[in-house]
C-alpha positions in Angstrom: 87.5 111.0 115.1 91.1 111.5 114.4 90.9 114.9 116.3 89.6 113.2 119.4 92.4 110.8 119.4 94.9 113.5 118.9 93.6 115.6 121.8 93.6 112.5 124.1 97.3 111.8 123.2 98.2 115.3 123.9 96.5 115.5 127.0 98.2 112.3 128.2 101.6 114.0 127.3 101.0 117.1 128.8 99.4 116.1 132.0 102.1 116.0 134.7 102.8 112.8 136.2 101.9 112.2 139.9 103.6 109.8 142.5 101.1 108.1 144.4 98.0 110.2 144.8 95.2 111.2 142.4 94.2 114.8 142.3 91.9 115.8 145.1 89.2 116.8 142.8 89.2 113.5 141.1 89.3 111.7 144.3 85.9 113.2 145.4 84.1 111.8 142.4 85.6 108.3 142.5 84.7 105.7 145.1 87.2 104.2 147.3 86.2 100.9 145.9 86.9 100.3 142.3 83.9 97.8 141.8 81.6 100.8 142.9 82.8 103.0 140.1 82.1 101.1 136.9 82.4 98.0 134.9 85.1 99.6 132.8 87.8 99.1 135.4 88.2 95.4 134.2 89.4 96.9 131.0 91.8 99.3 132.7 95.5 99.4 132.3 97.0 98.1 135.5 99.1 100.3 137.5 102.2 99.0 139.1 103.2 98.9 142.8 106.0 97.6 145.2 106.1 95.5 148.2 109.1 96.2 150.3 110.5 94.6 153.4 111.5 97.6 155.5 113.2 95.9 158.3 116.1 94.9 156.1 119.2 97.3 155.2 118.8 98.1 152.5 115.1 97.3 152.0 114.1 94.4 149.8 111.6 95.5 147.3 109.5 93.2 145.0 107.4 94.6 142.0 103.7 94.2 142.7 100.3 95.0 140.8 97.3 96.0 142.7 93.9 94.2 142.2 90.9 95.8 140.3 88.8 95.0 143.2 89.0 96.0 147.1 90.2 99.2 148.4 92.6 101.7 146.6 95.7 102.4 148.6 95.7 106.2 148.7 98.9 106.1 151.3 101.5 103.3 151.4 100.3 100.6 153.9 102.9 99.6 156.6 101.9 96.3 158.7 103.2 92.8 159.5 103.1 90.2 156.9 101.8 86.8 158.4 101.3 83.7 156.0 98.0 82.5 156.9 99.1 78.9 156.8 101.1 79.6 160.0 98.0 80.1 162.2 95.0 78.8 160.3 93.3 75.5 159.5 90.3 74.3 157.6 87.2 74.9 159.6 85.7 71.8 161.0 82.8 70.4 158.8 79.6 69.4 160.6 77.9 66.8 158.2 74.8 66.7 160.4 74.2 70.5 160.6 74.8 71.1 156.7 73.9 69.3 153.7 76.3 70.7 151.5 79.7 72.6 151.7 79.4 76.6 151.5 82.0 76.9 148.9 82.6 74.6 145.6 86.5 74.1 146.5 88.3 72.9 149.5 89.7 75.0 152.1 93.3 75.5 152.1 95.6 77.7 154.5 98.4 78.0 151.9 96.1 79.3 149.1 93.8 81.3 151.5 90.7 79.4 150.5 87.7 79.7 152.7 86.6 78.6 155.2 89.5 78.9 157.4 89.6 79.1 161.3 92.3 80.0 163.7 94.2 76.9 164.8 95.5 78.2 168.1 92.2 79.6 169.1 93.6 83.2 169.6 92.1 85.9 167.4 94.1 88.8 166.1 93.4 92.3 167.7 91.0 94.6 165.5 93.6 97.3 166.0 96.5 95.3 164.7 97.8 96.2 161.3 98.8 93.0 159.8 98.9 91.8 156.1 98.0 88.2 154.9 100.2 86.2 152.7 98.7 83.5 150.5 99.5 81.8 147.1 97.6 81.6 143.7 95.5 78.6 143.2 92.6 76.6 144.7 90.0 79.5 144.7 89.3 82.8 142.9 91.3 85.8 144.0 88.2 87.6 145.5 87.6 84.7 147.8 91.2 84.8 149.2 90.4 88.6 149.9 87.4 87.7 151.6 88.9 85.2 153.8 91.7 87.3 154.7 89.4 90.3 155.6 87.2 87.8 157.6 90.2 87.1 159.9 91.0 90.7 160.4 93.9 91.4 157.9 94.3 94.9 156.5 95.4 93.7 153.2 96.5 90.5 151.4 99.5 89.7 149.3 98.8 86.9 146.6 101.9 85.0 145.4 102.2 83.5 141.9 102.3 79.8 141.1 105.0 77.7 139.7 103.3 77.2 136.3 103.8 81.0 135.5 106.6 82.2 137.7 107.3 85.5 135.9 103.7 86.6 135.4 102.5 89.8 137.1 98.6 89.3 137.0 96.0 92.0 137.3 93.5 90.4 139.6 89.8 91.0 139.1 86.5 89.6 140.0 83.8 88.2 137.6 81.2 89.0 140.1 80.2 91.8 142.6 83.0 92.4 145.0 81.8 95.4 146.7 82.1 93.7 150.0 85.6 93.5 149.9 87.1 96.6 151.8 90.8 95.5 152.1 93.4 95.9 149.5 94.9 93.2 147.5 98.2 92.9 145.5 99.8 90.3 143.4 103.6 89.3 143.3 105.6 86.8 141.3 106.2 83.5 142.3 109.9 83.7 143.1 109.4 86.8 145.0 106.8 85.1 146.9 109.1 82.3 147.6 111.9 84.7 148.7 109.5 86.6 150.9 108.3 83.1 152.7 111.7 82.0 153.2 112.8 85.2 154.9 109.7 85.2 157.1 110.6 81.5 158.0 114.1 82.6 159.4 112.9 85.9 160.8 113.8 87.0 164.3 110.7 89.4 164.6 107.5 87.9 165.9 104.0 89.4 166.4 101.6 87.5 168.9 104.1 84.4 168.8 104.3 84.2 165.0 107.2 85.0 162.8 106.8 88.0 160.8 108.4 90.9 158.7 107.5 94.6 158.4 106.0 94.9 154.9 105.3 98.3 153.1 102.8 98.2 150.3 102.5 101.1 148.0 101.1 102.0 144.6 102.5 104.0 142.0 100.0 105.7 139.8 100.6 107.6 136.6 98.6 110.6 135.5 97.0 108.8 132.7 96.2 105.5 134.6 93.0 107.2 136.1 91.7 107.9 132.5 92.7 104.3 131.1 89.2 102.8 131.2 87.6 105.5 129.2 90.5 105.7 126.7 90.4 101.8 126.3 86.6 102.0 125.7 87.0 104.9 123.1 89.9 103.0 121.4 87.6 99.9 121.0 84.9 102.1 119.7 86.9 104.0 117.1 89.3 101.1 115.9 86.9 100.2 112.9 86.5 103.8 111.9 90.3 104.3 112.3 90.9 101.3 110.1 88.5 102.3 107.5 90.2 106.0 107.4 93.4 104.3 106.8 92.2 102.2 103.9 90.6 105.3 102.3 93.6 107.3 102.7 95.8 104.8 101.1 93.4 104.6 98.3 93.3 108.3 97.7 97.3 108.6 97.8 97.4 105.7 94.9 94.7 107.4 93.0 96.4 111.0 93.3 99.8 109.3 92.2 98.2 107.7 89.3 96.6 111.0 88.3 99.8 112.8 88.7 101.5 110.4 86.2 98.8 111.4 83.6 99.5 115.1 83.9 102.2 117.1 82.4 104.9 118.9 84.5 104.5 122.6 84.8 108.0 123.2 83.5 107.5 121.3 80.4 104.2 123.1 79.7 105.7 126.6 80.3 108.6 125.7 78.0 106.4 125.1 75.1 106.4 128.0 72.4 103.5 130.5 72.0 102.4 133.0 69.6 100.4 136.3 69.6 97.6 136.7 66.9 97.5 140.2 65.3 94.2 139.9 63.5 96.3 139.4 60.3 99.1 137.3 61.2 101.3 135.7 64.0 103.9 138.0 65.7 106.2 137.1 68.6 106.7 133.9 67.0 109.1 131.8 69.0 111.1 129.1 67.4 109.2 125.8 66.9 112.2 123.9 67.2 115.0 124.1 69.9 118.6 124.1 68.9 120.3 120.9 68.3 122.3 121.0 71.7 119.1 121.4 73.7 117.2 118.8 71.7 120.1 116.3 72.5 119.4 116.6 76.1 115.8 115.9 75.7 116.0 112.9 73.2 115.2 110.6 75.8 111.6 109.7 77.0 111.4 111.0 80.5 108.9 108.3 81.4 110.2 105.4 79.8 114.1 106.3 80.0 114.3 105.2 76.2 116.2 107.1 73.5 113.8 108.6 70.9 114.6 109.9 67.6 115.7 113.5 67.6 113.9 115.2 64.9 114.9 118.7 66.2 117.2 121.1 64.2 118.8 124.3 64.7 116.7 126.1 62.5 113.0 126.3 61.4 111.5 124.0 59.0 108.9 124.7 56.3 105.6 124.0 58.0 102.5 122.7 56.0 99.6 125.1 55.3 97.2 123.5 57.7 99.5 124.8 60.7 99.0 128.4 59.8 95.4 128.0 58.7 94.2 127.3 62.2 92.0 130.0 63.3 90.0 128.4 66.2 90.8 127.1 69.5 89.5 123.4 69.7 88.8 124.0 73.6 86.6 126.9 73.8 85.4 126.7 70.0 86.2 130.4 69.5 88.2 132.1 66.9 91.4 133.7 67.8 91.0 137.6 68.1 93.7 140.2 68.2 96.2 140.0 71.0 95.1 136.4 71.8 98.2 134.4 73.1 98.1 131.0 71.6 100.3 128.1 72.7 101.9 125.7 70.1 102.1 122.0 71.1 104.6 119.6 69.7 102.0 118.4 67.4 101.5 121.9 66.0 97.9 122.2 67.2 97.2 125.8 68.5 95.1 126.5 71.6 94.6 129.6 73.9 97.4 129.6 76.3 95.4 129.7 79.4 93.0 127.0 78.5 95.6 124.6 77.2 97.9 124.9 80.3 95.0 124.3 82.6 94.3 121.1 80.7 97.9 119.8 80.5 98.7 120.6 83.9 95.8 119.7 85.9 94.1 117.1 83.6 96.0 115.2 80.9 99.2 115.6 79.2 97.9 114.7 75.8 96.7 116.9 72.9 93.0 117.3 73.0 92.7 116.8 69.3 95.4 114.2 68.3 96.2 112.7 71.7 99.9 113.3 71.3 102.0 113.4 74.4 103.5 116.9 74.9 106.2 115.4 77.1 107.7 113.8 74.1 110.4 115.4 71.8 109.0 117.5 68.8 108.7 115.6 65.6 108.7 117.3 62.2 105.3 118.2 60.9 103.6 116.2 58.1 101.1 117.4 55.4 97.7 115.7 55.9 97.2 115.7 52.1 100.5 114.0 51.6 99.7 111.4 54.1 96.4 110.5 52.4 98.3 110.1 48.9 101.1 108.0 50.7 98.4 105.8 52.3 96.7 105.0 49.0 98.0 101.8 47.4 99.9 102.3 44.1 98.3 101.3 40.8 99.0 97.8 39.4 102.1 97.4 37.2 99.8 95.7 34.5 98.1 98.9 34.0 99.6 101.3 31.5 100.0 104.9 31.8 97.5 107.3 30.0 100.4 108.2 27.2 100.6 104.5 26.3 96.9 103.6 26.0 95.3 103.7 22.5 92.5 105.8 21.9 89.3 103.6 21.5 87.8 103.2 18.0 85.2 101.3 16.3 87.2 98.1 16.6 87.8 98.4 20.3 85.9 95.6 22.2 83.7 96.6 25.2 85.2 93.9 27.2 89.0 93.1 27.0 90.9 90.1 28.3 93.4 90.6 30.9 96.8 91.4 29.3 95.6 92.3 26.1 95.4 95.9 24.6 93.0 97.6 22.3 95.4 97.7 19.5 95.8 93.9 19.3 93.4 92.5 16.6 90.8 89.9 17.8 91.4 86.4 16.7 89.5 85.2 13.9 89.0 88.6 12.4 
């Protein structure tokens, strides 16, 4: 999925841009009318073009946008622009011969809405290359193009309306428009007003009508011809892409949480280790770091809090249980000769390869006592002394064995609290 999007993006960047022509090999497989191609053209990103008045120096150029229906302008089209309102009028309506209007809208020469007829009775020559000029509103865009085509125009320029003066629309047809064979383009409202005013004061005439020489051109980018399929692919892949992004964020958070539970390699590799010779330990590294190094590590690296520094510059006396460890708690095997053993801060011993794998990739806690290996080392304690220290002390009322009298025949079986065996019974 992601690879497809990457390949499409790379192809868009690497394909060289073209001026106004599609490649010849692509033109053979593409009909001249966009409505004949497929319904995806209604989703295509619109290409931009220009409408230029060439009989002015310098030429006056307006931005334009071709319609999604009608003919494509492979080459720029040069012709005389004539407003339909200058020579057309609504066709006379015969109520006796027709029971209803042909169109649900009223004919209007300014908007170019059918049905329009030539008011002066003179028809344009079929060989004349002239361009119709109408304004948005009154009827659909495709009906304006049909009316201009019926009157003999080679193209139609549709101007914007006052409600959306700066909008540059992409004109399209909701129904079949394969019968439209002329080009249609859209310009902004104020450009339409300026073009109409320039025609009104023009000295150029054609068949007795004021006009100007207009050049319509379309500028296509290299990727514009692939925009329908790209849009369709993006719509299909968008849910999958959002799901992938959500899973990616979840995995990143889970990886960070797992990383916080592991010990850094530098900390693990700095822990002391021993070599078992079969009868004792050799290559014994100091279990306590010097005081100057311990001072630097006397802070909790995770919480940023000061911790008691229990390290000294010399070895302390270790309890017997530390030296008596002969088995690895991970693999449950006895230490054999030449085994390398890692000594954790809690003084539990493990095979160095096994415990390093556990601390670096699993947990930073001792598998036995769950002590954090990233915390500073603390002095060892004897398990037996801890058990004795945890037992409650005897009551102060109980006398030591040296002060308790030996029982005799006068010692009662049950004694009252606070009374000793050497005190005589009352009444005896």
